[in-house]
C-alpha positions in Angstrom: 72.4 76.9 111.3 72.5 72.6 111.4 75.6 71.4 111.2 75.8 70.3 107.4 79.2 68.1 105.7 79.0 69.1 101.8 80.8 67.0 98.8 80.1 63.3 100.5 78.1 62.5 97.6 79.3 65.0 94.3 83.1 64.8 95.4 82.7 68.8 95.3 84.3 70.9 97.5 80.9 72.5 98.0 82.1 74.5 100.9 84.9 76.6 99.5 82.7 76.9 96.1 80.4 78.5 97.8 82.8 80.3 100.1 83.9 81.6 96.6 80.6 83.0 95.6 80.3 84.9 98.7 83.8 86.5 98.3 82.8 87.4 94.6 79.5 88.8 95.6 81.0 90.7 99.1 82.7 92.7 96.4 80.7 95.7 97.1 80.7 95.0 101.1 84.5 95.2 100.6 84.3 99.0 98.6 82.4 100.3 101.8 84.2 98.5 104.5 87.9 100.5 102.7 85.6 103.3 102.3 84.5 103.6 106.2 88.7 102.9 107.1 89.4 105.9 104.8 86.7 108.0 106.1 87.9 107.0 110.0 91.3 107.7 108.9 90.1 111.4 107.8 88.5 112.0 110.5 91.6 111.3 112.9 93.5 113.2 110.7 91.3 116.1 111.1 91.5 115.5 115.1 94.9 116.0 115.5 95.0 119.3 113.1 92.3 120.4 115.2 94.9 119.7 118.6 97.6 121.3 116.3 95.9 124.3 115.6 94.2 124.6 119.6 98.5 124.7 120.2 99.1 127.3 117.1 95.9 129.4 118.8 97.9 129.3 122.8 101.2 129.7 121.2 99.3 133.0 119.4 97.8 134.0 122.3 101.5 134.1 124.3 103.4 135.6 121.7 100.8 138.7 120.9 100.8 139.7 124.9 102.5 142.6 125.5 105.1 141.2 128.4 105.9 138.0 126.4 108.6 139.3 124.6 109.3 141.7 127.6 111.7 139.8 129.2 115.2 141.8 130.3 118.5 139.8 132.6 118.8 142.2 135.4 122.2 142.0 137.2 124.2 143.5 140.9 127.7 144.7 140.2 127.6 143.8 144.0 124.9 141.3 145.2 126.0 140.9 148.7 124.3 144.0 149.0 122.1 144.4 146.4 120.2 142.2 144.5 117.7 143.1 141.4 115.8 140.7 139.3 113.0 141.0 136.6 113.0 144.5 134.5 111.2 145.1 131.5 112.3 146.2 128.2 111.5 150.3 128.7 114.1 150.6 131.1 116.9 149.3 129.7 120.1 151.1 130.7 122.4 151.2 133.6 121.9 152.7 137.0 123.7 153.5 139.6 122.2 152.9 143.6 123.9 153.7 146.7 122.3 151.7 149.8 122.3 154.4 152.6 120.6 151.9 155.3 118.3 148.7 155.5 114.4 148.9 156.7 114.1 147.1 160.0 111.6 145.8 162.1 110.8 146.1 165.4 112.5 144.2 168.1 111.8 144.1 172.2 114.3 141.3 174.3 112.9 141.6 177.7 115.2 143.0 180.0 114.1 141.1 183.2 115.3 137.0 183.2 112.8 134.1 184.4 113.6 130.7 185.6 110.5 128.3 184.5 108.6 129.6 181.8 105.5 127.5 182.6 105.6 128.9 186.3 103.3 131.3 187.5 104.8 134.7 188.4 103.5 137.5 190.6 102.4 140.6 188.1 100.3 143.2 189.2 96.7 141.7 186.8 95.6 144.2 183.8 95.7 144.5 180.1 98.2 144.8 178.4 98.1 146.8 175.1 99.9 145.9 172.2 99.6 148.9 169.0 101.1 148.0 164.8 100.4 150.1 162.4 98.0 152.2 164.5 96.0 149.5 165.0 95.9 148.3 169.0 94.6 144.9 170.7 94.7 144.1 174.3 95.8 141.0 176.1 94.3 140.9 179.9 96.7 138.9 181.9 96.9 137.4 185.4 98.9 138.1 188.3 99.8 134.4 187.7 100.7 134.5 184.2 103.2 132.1 183.3 106.0 133.6 180.1 104.8 131.3 178.0 100.9 132.6 178.8 102.0 135.7 177.4 103.7 134.2 174.5 100.9 132.5 173.4 98.1 135.2 174.1 100.7 137.6 171.9 101.2 135.3 168.9 97.0 134.6 168.9 96.8 138.9 168.0 95.9 139.7 164.6 98.4 141.8 164.1 101.7 141.8 162.5 103.4 141.1 165.6 104.8 137.6 167.3 105.8 136.7 170.1 109.0 133.9 171.6 110.8 132.9 174.1 115.1 132.6 174.4 116.7 130.7 177.1 119.6 133.3 177.0 122.5 131.0 178.5 121.0 127.4 177.6 121.0 126.2 181.1 117.1 126.2 181.2 117.4 128.4 184.1 117.0 131.9 182.7 114.2 132.4 179.6 113.5 136.0 178.6 110.1 137.0 176.1 110.7 138.4 172.9 108.8 140.3 170.9 109.4 141.5 167.1 106.8 142.7 164.7 106.5 140.8 161.6 106.7 143.6 158.6 109.7 146.3 158.7 109.2 149.7 158.2 108.4 152.7 160.9 104.1 152.0 159.8 104.8 148.6 161.0 106.6 150.1 164.6 105.0 148.1 167.5 104.7 149.8 171.1 103.0 148.6 174.4 101.0 149.9 176.5 100.4 148.5 180.3 97.4 148.9 182.9 98.7 146.3 185.2 103.0 145.3 186.1 104.1 142.9 183.1 105.7 145.4 181.3 107.7 146.9 183.7 108.2 143.5 185.6 109.7 141.8 182.1 111.1 145.2 180.6 109.5 145.3 177.6 108.8 149.1 177.4 111.6 149.9 175.4 112.4 148.3 171.7 116.3 146.8 171.7 115.6 147.7 167.7 113.4 150.4 166.3 111.8 149.8 163.2 113.5 151.6 160.4 112.7 152.3 156.7 114.4 152.1 153.8 116.9 154.5 152.1 118.3 154.4 148.9 120.0 157.0 146.0 119.7 156.8 142.2 121.0 160.1 140.7 121.5 162.3 143.8 117.8 161.6 144.8 116.8 159.7 148.0 114.3 157.2 148.1 113.0 156.0 151.1 110.5 152.7 151.8 109.4 150.3 154.7 110.8 147.3 153.2 113.9 145.6 151.9 112.3 144.1 149.0 111.7 147.5 146.4 109.3 147.3 143.6 108.4 150.1 142.5 111.4 151.9 141.9 111.8 151.4 138.9 109.3 149.5 136.6 109.3 145.5 137.3 112.7 145.7 138.4 112.7 144.3 141.8 115.4 145.6 144.5 116.3 143.3 147.8 118.5 145.5 149.8 121.3 143.2 151.7 123.6 145.5 153.7 123.9 149.3 153.8 127.7 148.7 156.1 130.3 151.5 154.8 126.8 152.9 152.5 127.7 151.1 149.1 127.3 152.5 145.7 125.7 149.4 143.4 125.9 149.3 139.3 122.3 147.4 138.0 122.5 146.7 134.1 119.4 145.9 133.0 119.5 144.5 129.0 117.1 142.6 127.2 117.3 139.0 127.6 117.1 137.9 123.9 117.8 134.2 124.7 114.7 133.9 126.6 112.7 135.6 123.9 114.4 134.1 121.5 112.7 131.0 122.4 109.7 132.7 123.1 109.1 133.1 119.2 110.7 129.9 118.3 108.0 127.8 120.8 105.3 129.7 118.9 107.4 129.3 115.1 107.1 125.8 116.1 103.0 125.6 116.8 103.0 127.6 113.0 105.4 125.1 111.5 103.7 122.2 112.9 100.1 122.8 111.3 102.3 123.6 108.1 103.7 119.9 107.9 101.0 118.7 108.6 99.2 120.4 105.6 101.9 119.8 103.6 102.2 116.3 104.3 98.8 115.6 104.2 97.9 117.5 101.0 100.9 116.3 99.0 100.6 115.0 95.5 103.7 112.9 93.8 103.1 112.2 90.0 103.3 108.8 89.5 102.8 107.8 93.0 100.9 105.1 94.1 99.7 107.1 97.0 99.2 110.5 97.6 98.4 112.8 100.8 95.0 111.0 102.8 93.4 114.7 102.8 94.9 115.4 99.2 92.9 117.6 97.7 90.5 118.1 100.7 89.0 121.1 100.7 88.7 122.1 104.0 92.3 121.6 104.5 93.4 123.6 102.0 91.3 126.5 102.4 92.4 126.2 105.9 95.7 126.6 105.4 96.1 128.8 102.3 93.8 131.3 105.0 96.6 130.7 107.6 99.9 131.3 105.9 98.4 134.5 104.3 98.1 135.9 108.1 101.1 134.5 108.6 102.5 136.2 105.7 100.6 139.8 105.9 102.2 143.6 105.6 101.4 145.3 108.3 102.1 149.3 107.0 101.0 150.7 110.1 104.0 149.5 111.6 107.0 152.1 111.4 110.1 149.5 112.4 108.9 145.8 111.8 106.1 145.5 109.3 106.2 141.8 108.6 107.4 138.4 109.6 110.5 138.9 106.5 111.5 142.0 108.3 112.1 140.7 111.7 114.4 137.5 110.0 111.9 134.6 109.6 110.8 133.7 105.9 109.0 131.0 104.1 110.7 128.2 102.0 108.9 127.6 99.4 110.3 124.0 98.9 109.6 122.7 102.2 106.4 124.7 102.9 107.6 125.4 106.5 108.7 129.0 108.1 112.7 129.6 108.9 114.0 131.7 111.6 117.5 133.8 111.4 118.4 133.5 114.6 121.0 136.2 114.2 119.0 138.5 112.3 116.3 138.3 115.1 118.5 138.6 118.3 119.9 141.8 116.5 116.7 143.2 116.4 115.6 141.7 120.0 118.5 143.8 121.4 118.4 146.9 119.1 114.6 147.4 119.6 112.6 144.2 121.5 109.3 146.5 121.9 109.6 146.6 117.9 109.2 143.0 118.2 106.5 142.9 120.5 104.5 145.5 118.1 104.7 143.5 115.7 103.8 140.2 117.2 101.1 142.0 119.5 99.9 143.4 115.5 99.9 139.6 114.4 97.6 139.0 117.5 95.6 141.8 116.3 95.1 140.8 112.3 93.6 137.4 113.7 91.2 139.0 115.7 87.9 139.8 114.5 85.0 142.4 115.4 83.7 140.1 118.3 87.1 140.1 120.2 88.4 136.6 119.3 91.0 134.8 117.4 90.0 133.4 113.8 91.3 130.0 115.2 88.1 130.2 117.7 86.3 129.1 114.5 88.1 126.9 113.4 88.8 125.1 116.7 85.6 125.5 118.5 84.5 122.2 119.6 81.2 123.1 118.8 80.8 124.6 115.5 84.0 124.9 114.7 85.4 124.9 110.8 86.9 121.5 112.2 84.3 120.1 113.9 82.0 120.8 111.1 84.5 118.5 109.0 84.5 115.5 111.6 81.2 115.7 112.0 79.7 115.4 108.1 82.9 112.4 108.0 81.0 111.1 110.9 77.3 111.0 109.0 79.2 109.5 106.1 80.6 106.6 108.0 77.4 106.0 110.1 75.5 105.8 107.1 78.0 103.6 105.7 78.4 101.2 108.6 73.8 100.8 108.4 74.5 99.6 104.6 76.9 97.3 105.4 74.7 95.4 107.6 72.3 95.4 105.3 74.5 94.4 102.9 76.3 91.8 105.3 72.7 90.4 106.4 71.6 90.0 102.3 75.4 88.0 102.0 74.1 85.6 105.1 70.5 84.8 103.5 73.0 83.9 100.2 75.1 81.6 101.7 72.0 80.2 103.3 70.5 79.4 99.7 73.8 78.6 98.5 74.2 75.9 101.2 70.7 75.0 100.7 70.7 74.2 96.9 74.3 72.3 97.5 72.1 70.1 100.1 69.7 69.3 98.0 72.0 68.6 94.8 73.7 65.9 97.3 71.0 64.3 98.4 69.4 64.1 94.8 72.6 62.8 93.4 72.6 60.1 96.4 68.6 59.0 95.8 70.2 58.8 92.1 72.8 56.7 93.2 70.2 54.6 95.1 68.0 54.1 92.5 70.7 53.4 89.9 71.9 50.6 93.1 68.5 49.4 92.6 68.1 49.2 89.3 71.2 47.6 88.8 70.6 44.9 91.2 66.6 44.3 89.6 68.5 43.8 86.2 71.2 41.3 87.8 68.3 39.5 89.3 66.3 39.3 85.7 70.0 38.0 84.2 70.5 35.4 86.3 66.8 33.3 85.7 
């Protein structure tokens, strides 16, 4: 549009008049814009709600696993001799272990020293056979093989064995080959054979430390294993044998890790309350207040919240010990709408019967699992056809329709403004012409009067 200056002839602020007229006619557009902003806010809130529900789904999956609340604390009366970790709620109690002997790996230190580990030797060439756990691999060596050559060849084997060279005096003139089994236990013993003279020349035929199994006693029963780390004597409990000197007897206590289990429950409860707080805040109604929750009266949010609240307050009559969250020590505060945990009560239940607490949460998870084996929350949060996705898609469709309506309305308003500008311009032009005619007429009258 060409630049126009209005009101020069009339003295009216016609530009402001046009703006006010357009502002009046823009009121329906303003309503559409406010409606769009409201829908955008609701869409964003539902996306936030979906994130909170997804977090709750993850927390429910975790707390409903059969080993989440299986945390225990295992202690040893003599950690220098025996270290313990792990355990499950199914093996709480006290155990007395006697450490008879430690497991060991094969160690062979050559009897013969070599002045230079890199120098050629004078062996009778042959094949050195190395056997571990029934498997034999062979090294072919030349008569001039150096000590380094032999070490490297052994280390290239695929067996559980390694080789190194030690400097006995530190003077760099007396090196010896060391062959070590990398695994403990008699089944992992390392033995050698030779068709040449290397084994005899170096003196590696006999082990300086023989492979051995570990041995412990529990309640009069002797138990042997091929390692000093034992994981299969008591379910979930890892024993690490450190010292058998004097065949020490070590007391091991396995108790429920109440603080760790309580923390897991609190994490779950925080996720539940995060979802509940959202629903409380967004659907609140205060009589006489100027504004309400942004999702006040929304049926999707109300129905979802009601469904979840019913599930979390359900009672499982098939359970014999803990049938509901209230029996566990978690109750719904009707004033705030949030769940509250009596930590002392829950801790007591975790100490007395941790398996019953775990069974309750497993049942809670099962109650929220449909016949297809998926959680009810999946049907709410699914990114393709979940309840919240359906809601946000509906809101997005409304938003797009409003945007189209606004574009059409803005086009009409632009046309209306252009029309008003033309009309006022014509008015100004007409007034200018009239004033010019008036001046001409007055001039003519003046001329006649002077004749």
